[in-house]
C-alpha positions in Angstrom: 61.1 -33.9 52.1 63.0 -33.2 55.2 61.7 -34.7 58.7 61.1 -33.8 61.9 59.2 -33.9 65.5 58.5 -31.0 65.0 56.9 -32.5 61.8 54.7 -35.2 62.3 53.7 -33.3 65.3 52.0 -30.1 65.9 49.2 -27.5 66.9 46.0 -26.7 64.5 47.0 -22.9 65.3 43.6 -22.4 63.2 41.5 -24.0 66.1 42.9 -21.4 68.6 42.2 -18.0 69.3 44.5 -15.4 69.2 46.6 -15.3 72.7 44.6 -17.9 74.1 46.1 -20.0 77.6 46.8 -22.7 77.6 48.4 -26.0 80.2 49.9 -28.8 77.5 49.3 -32.0 79.4 52.2 -34.3 78.3 56.0 -33.5 79.1 56.6 -36.0 75.9 58.0 -36.3 72.0 54.6 -34.4 71.2 54.8 -31.9 74.5 58.0 -30.9 74.2 57.0 -29.6 70.2 53.8 -27.9 71.2 55.5 -26.1 74.1 58.4 -25.6 71.3 56.3 -24.5 68.7 54.6 -22.2 71.4 57.2 -20.3 72.3 59.0 -20.0 68.8 55.6 -18.8 67.5 54.0 -16.6 70.7 50.9 -17.3 68.8 49.4 -18.8 72.9 50.9 -17.9 76.0 51.8 -22.1 77.8 50.3 -21.1 81.6 51.4 -24.5 82.8 52.5 -28.2 81.6 51.5 -31.3 83.8 52.4 -34.9 83.2 52.1 -36.9 86.2 55.5 -39.5 85.2 57.5 -36.0 85.0 55.9 -34.3 88.0 58.5 -31.7 89.7 61.0 -31.4 86.9 61.5 -29.4 84.7 60.4 -28.5 81.4 62.0 -25.4 79.0 62.0 -23.2 82.4 58.8 -24.8 83.8 58.4 -27.3 86.8 55.7 -30.0 86.0 53.3 -30.0 87.7 50.8 -32.8 88.0 47.5 -33.4 86.3 45.1 -32.8 89.0 46.3 -29.6 89.9 45.4 -28.5 86.7 42.0 -26.8 88.4 43.4 -24.7 90.5 45.4 -22.0 86.8 43.4 -20.3 84.9 43.1 -21.4 81.8 41.2 -21.0 77.9 42.9 -25.0 77.0 43.8 -28.1 78.0 46.9 -29.3 75.1 46.3 -33.0 75.0 49.6 -33.8 74.0 49.4 -37.5 73.5 49.6 -40.0 69.8 46.6 -42.0 70.8 43.3 -41.6 70.1 41.9 -44.2 72.7 45.4 -42.0 75.2 43.7 -38.7 74.9 40.3 -40.1 75.4 41.3 -41.7 78.4 42.9 -38.3 79.6 40.0 -36.0 78.3 37.6 -38.5 80.6 39.7 -37.6 83.6 39.8 -34.3 83.3 35.8 -33.4 82.8 35.8 -35.7 85.7 37.3 -33.2 87.1 35.3 -30.5 86.3 36.8 -29.4 83.6 34.7 -28.3 80.5 35.1 -30.8 77.3 35.1 -28.1 75.2 38.2 -27.1 77.2 40.4 -30.2 76.2 42.2 -30.7 72.9 43.3 -32.8 70.7 45.4 -32.3 67.8 46.4 -36.4 67.2 50.0 -37.2 65.3 49.5 -35.1 61.5 49.1 -31.3 61.3 48.3 -31.8 57.6 44.9 -32.9 56.0 45.5 -36.3 53.2 48.1 -36.6 50.7 47.0 -32.8 49.5 48.1 -30.9 52.4 51.0 -33.4 53.5 52.3 -32.1 49.5 52.4 -28.9 49.7 53.7 -28.4 52.6 56.2 -30.9 51.5 56.6 -27.6 49.1 56.6 -24.8 51.0 59.0 -26.0 52.8 61.7 -27.6 49.9 61.6 -23.8 49.0 61.5 -22.5 52.4 63.4 -24.2 54.9 67.1 -22.6 56.0 67.2 -19.2 57.5 68.9 -17.6 59.0 68.6 -13.6 58.4 65.4 -11.9 59.8 61.8 -13.3 57.2 60.0 -11.4 54.7 57.3 -13.9 54.0 54.5 -13.5 50.8 51.3 -15.5 50.7 48.7 -15.2 47.4 51.9 -17.2 44.8 50.5 -18.4 41.9 50.3 -21.8 40.3 47.6 -21.0 38.6 48.9 -19.8 35.0 48.5 -16.2 35.3 51.7 -15.1 33.8 50.9 -11.4 35.1 50.4 -12.9 38.9 53.9 -14.4 38.6 55.2 -11.1 36.6 54.5 -9.4 39.7 55.7 -12.3 42.4 59.5 -11.7 40.4 59.5 -8.5 40.5 58.7 -8.2 44.1 61.5 -10.6 44.6 63.2 -8.4 43.2 62.8 -5.3 43.9 63.9 -6.4 47.8 67.0 -8.6 46.6 67.7 -4.5 46.0 66.7 -2.7 49.0 66.2 -5.5 51.9 69.4 -7.8 50.8 69.6 -8.2 55.0 65.7 -10.1 54.6 65.9 -13.9 53.7 62.4 -13.7 51.2 60.1 -17.0 51.5 57.0 -18.1 49.6 54.0 -19.2 50.7 51.8 -20.3 47.3 47.6 -20.5 47.4 47.5 -24.3 47.2 49.8 -24.1 49.8 48.1 -22.0 52.1 44.5 -23.3 51.5 45.7 -26.9 52.1 48.0 -26.4 54.7 47.7 -23.9 56.4 47.5 -25.2 60.2 50.7 -26.8 59.8 52.6 -22.9 57.9 51.2 -20.9 60.7 53.2 -22.7 63.4 56.5 -21.8 61.2 56.1 -18.1 61.1 57.5 -16.6 64.5 56.2 -12.6 65.7 58.7 -10.9 64.1 58.8 -11.8 60.7 56.7 -9.5 58.3 54.3 -10.7 56.1 53.6 -9.2 52.6 50.5 -10.1 50.1 51.8 -10.6 46.8 50.3 -7.3 43.8 47.4 -8.4 41.7 43.6 -6.8 41.5 41.3 -9.1 43.6 40.6 -6.7 46.9 37.1 -6.8 47.1 34.4 -9.5 45.8 35.1 -10.6 42.5 37.5 -12.9 43.2 35.5 -14.9 45.4 38.6 -17.3 46.1 41.3 -15.3 47.0 39.1 -12.3 48.7 38.4 -15.8 51.6 42.7 -16.5 50.8 43.3 -12.4 52.8 40.8 -12.4 54.9 42.1 -15.7 56.7 45.5 -14.8 56.8 45.0 -11.4 58.3 42.7 -13.4 61.0 44.5 -15.9 62.0 48.3 -13.5 62.2 46.6 -10.4 64.4 49.6 -9.6 66.1 51.8 -10.0 62.2 52.7 -6.2 60.1 50.7 -7.0 56.9 51.3 -5.5 53.9 49.9 -5.8 50.2 51.4 -5.1 47.7 50.1 -2.7 44.8 47.0 -3.8 44.3 43.4 -3.0 42.6 39.5 -3.3 44.3 37.6 -4.7 41.8 33.4 -5.9 42.3 31.7 -8.1 40.6 29.0 -5.8 39.9 32.2 -3.8 37.9 32.5 -1.0 40.5 34.2 0.1 43.3 31.7 2.9 45.0 29.2 0.3 46.3 28.0 -1.2 49.4 29.9 -3.7 49.3 33.6 -2.1 49.0 32.7 0.3 51.4 32.3 -2.9 53.6 35.7 -4.4 52.7 37.3 -0.4 53.4 35.6 -0.6 56.7 36.6 -4.3 56.9 40.3 -4.2 56.2 40.6 -0.5 58.5 39.4 -2.4 61.8 43.3 -3.8 61.9 45.3 -1.1 62.7 48.5 -3.2 61.8 47.9 -3.5 58.1 49.5 -0.8 55.3 47.4 -1.9 51.8 49.3 -0.1 48.3 47.0 0.7 45.4 48.6 0.7 41.6 45.5 2.9 40.4 44.3 6.1 41.4 40.3 5.2 41.2 40.7 2.4 44.2 43.1 4.2 46.3 40.7 7.1 46.1 38.2 5.1 47.0 39.7 3.7 49.8 40.5 6.8 51.3 37.4 7.6 50.6 35.6 5.1 52.4 37.5 6.2 55.4 40.3 3.6 55.2 44.3 4.6 54.0 46.0 3.5 51.3 49.7 4.6 49.7 49.3 4.9 45.9 52.4 3.3 43.5 53.1 1.6 40.5 52.2 -1.8 40.0 55.4 -4.2 40.4 56.5 -5.7 37.3 57.4 -1.6 36.0 60.8 -2.6 38.2 61.5 -5.0 35.2 62.5 -0.5 33.8 64.6 0.0 37.1 66.0 -3.8 37.5 67.5 -3.7 33.7 66.7 -7.0 31.5 64.2 -8.7 34.4 62.3 -10.6 32.3 64.0 -9.3 28.6 66.7 -8.2 26.7 67.1 -5.4 23.6 69.9 -7.7 23.7 68.1 -10.7 22.3 67.8 -11.3 18.6 65.0 -12.7 17.3 62.8 -12.7 14.1 59.6 -10.6 13.1 57.4 -11.1 11.6 56.7 -7.8 9.1 52.9 -6.4 8.8 51.8 -9.1 12.4 49.9 -8.1 15.4 49.0 -10.5 18.3 46.4 -10.6 20.2 46.2 -11.2 23.8 43.3 -11.3 24.9 41.3 -12.2 28.2 38.1 -15.0 28.2 37.7 -14.9 32.0 34.8 -12.7 34.0 37.5 -9.9 33.6 37.1 -10.0 29.7 37.4 -6.6 27.7 33.4 -5.8 26.3 34.4 -5.3 23.4 36.9 -7.5 22.0 34.8 -10.0 20.3 34.0 -6.6 18.3 38.1 -6.2 18.0 38.7 -9.9 16.4 35.7 -8.8 13.8 37.9 -5.8 12.5 41.2 -7.4 12.2 39.4 -10.1 9.9 37.9 -7.7 8.2 41.3 -5.9 7.5 43.6 -7.0 4.9 47.3 -5.7 5.7 48.0 -7.8 9.1 48.5 -11.1 9.9 47.3 -11.7 13.3 47.5 -14.4 16.0 45.9 -15.5 18.9 48.0 -15.8 22.0 46.6 -16.4 25.5 50.1 -15.3 28.3 48.2 -17.5 30.4 49.5 -21.0 30.4 45.9 -21.9 31.7 47.2 -25.1 33.4 49.3 -25.7 36.6 52.6 -23.7 36.3 55.3 -24.5 39.8 56.1 -20.9 40.6 59.6 -22.8 40.1 58.8 -22.0 36.1 57.1 -19.1 36.3 60.3 -17.2 34.6 61.6 -18.4 32.1 57.7 -18.8 31.3 57.4 -14.8 31.3 60.9 -14.8 29.4 59.1 -16.5 26.8 55.9 -14.3 26.8 58.6 -11.9 26.1 60.2 -13.1 23.2 56.8 -13.6 21.7 56.1 -10.4 21.5 59.0 -9.6 20.1 58.1 -11.1 17.2 55.0 -8.9 16.1 55.0 -5.2 15.7 52.1 -4.6 17.8 50.0 -6.0 20.8 46.9 -5.6 21.6 45.5 -6.7 24.5 42.9 -6.1 27.5 45.4 -7.6 29.8 47.4 -5.3 32.3 49.8 -6.9 32.6 49.9 -7.8 28.7 50.1 -4.1 28.5 52.8 -4.0 30.8 55.5 -6.5 29.5 55.2 -5.5 25.9 55.8 -2.5 27.2 59.3 -3.8 29.1 59.7 -5.6 25.8 59.2 -2.9 23.8 56.8 -3.6 21.6 54.6 -1.1 20.0 51.3 -1.4 22.1 47.0 -0.9 22.0 44.9 -1.5 25.2 41.9 -2.5 25.6 40.5 -1.7 28.9 38.5 -4.4 31.0 36.0 -4.5 33.1 37.9 -3.7 35.9 39.1 -0.8 34.4 42.5 -1.1 36.3 43.9 -1.1 32.7 43.6 2.6 32.2 44.3 3.3 36.2 47.8 1.9 35.8 48.6 3.1 32.1 49.2 6.1 33.8 52.4 5.3 35.1 54.1 5.2 32.3 56.6 8.0 31.5 55.7 8.4 28.1 51.4 7.8 27.2 53.0 7.4 23.6 54.1 3.8 25.2 51.0 2.9 24.4 47.4 3.4 22.5 44.6 3.6 24.9 41.3 2.6 23.1 38.5 2.0 25.7 35.7 2.1 23.2 36.6 0.0 19.5 33.4 0.8 17.7 34.3 3.4 14.9 38.0 3.2 15.7 40.0 1.8 11.9 42.1 -0.7 12.9 44.6 -0.4 10.6 45.4 3.2 11.3 44.9 2.8 15.0 48.1 -0.1 13.9 50.2 2.2 12.4 50.2 5.6 15.1 49.8 3.1 17.6 53.5 1.8 15.7 54.4 5.0 14.8 54.2 6.4 18.5 56.1 4.0 20.0 58.6 4.9 17.4 58.4 8.7 18.7 58.6 7.3 22.4 61.9 5.4 22.4 62.6 2.7 24.4 61.7 2.2 27.6 62.8 2.5 31.3 61.3 3.6 34.9 62.4 5.7 37.3 63.4 4.4 40.2 62.1 7.3 42.5 58.6 5.5 43.3 60.5 2.3 44.5 62.7 3.7 47.2 60.0 5.6 48.5 58.1 2.8 48.7 61.0 0.8 49.9 61.3 3.9 52.4 57.4 3.0 53.6 57.9 -0.1 54.8 61.2 0.4 56.6 58.9 2.4 58.2 56.5 -0.3 58.6 59.2 -2.2 60.0 60.3 -0.3 62.1 57.3 0.6 63.9 57.1 -3.5 64.6 60.4 -2.9 66.6 59.4 -0.1 68.9 
């Protein structure tokens, strides 16, 4: 871990409303760090700097005033830039005695993270994002939870930025880092930085933790342009046309700096129906069909297991209702061997290890004649690996919505009801259809449009 004064003393911006007027009391090491942080982030407005030992001196463009003069200024908070609690208490007692309300006095101490977990997460963030010299893009909600689809989305986004926004440094913030070290990370982000959310299927109340996280980022960066990569509306009741959805659209619509993209037409239509403004683009993992060999190479040698099927089924709250029936049908037939396999790591997986894990999954899929899955990215990874796929929809209906982006629908057999299906015949037909469809290639056209939209959003920020 590289340490600096800024790493030790920092403002917890989560406790101060955006654009608050502040007076910094103390022009020593801590005070200078606070002042530079405020100037860097532009989240607060400095009204004055006070220090009885440096009265009359110049500091960062300000002439330092006597503490007694603070009461003559208009301000929201006085930041007590002192290290020890005893000194901070003495300063607060003095300010209260001259008529400054105690709720306007703020002391953060000497450590901006909470506990060892917060320090570890911030160290991890800095190790990945330490040096930047260009314009900056931040991607939030980067995964470490082992869900391979979220990793695939993030790596596709990085490839997209590399191809279309090569003049930007792209920095990443994992969900764990944000939860445990947000106060420190806020102080690292500058006014001209562009904020993105990793794509996925978490807009709504189905995944409450994700909802809390994206809402907190939006609320804490009201002056930044914020862009959601293609997402899906997902709600606990399994529908989208409900009051909770309407409330979510209204809440997002209150923030004029937000751009939302959806990867399924159903979410796109409902969001706009409730008064939002959204854009319609493919799931980011399809960029692997543009950026050749991102996760899988046709030239890779692999041993195929003849007459074999790989089952990649969910076991979480999005699980397909008829996945158990599918397993019973596979057990009842005698032509195809099958293996059940989770595409999730089901453990903590550092983002840096995610790329190799995705490649491992693609290599695994190529060993089978067919993949059957109710996972959206189980389907997409099988498609980009050129493996025949049978896709069941899960309770969010996002699989069906994203299939519409396939350049040739024969690449996937979509099955919304497993009852009455002869599974062997379906597998036969799926393999034949894939042969007729040929290898997967995805046009760059939609992603070029996406790049144009993002560029326009960035230009609006700079106007």
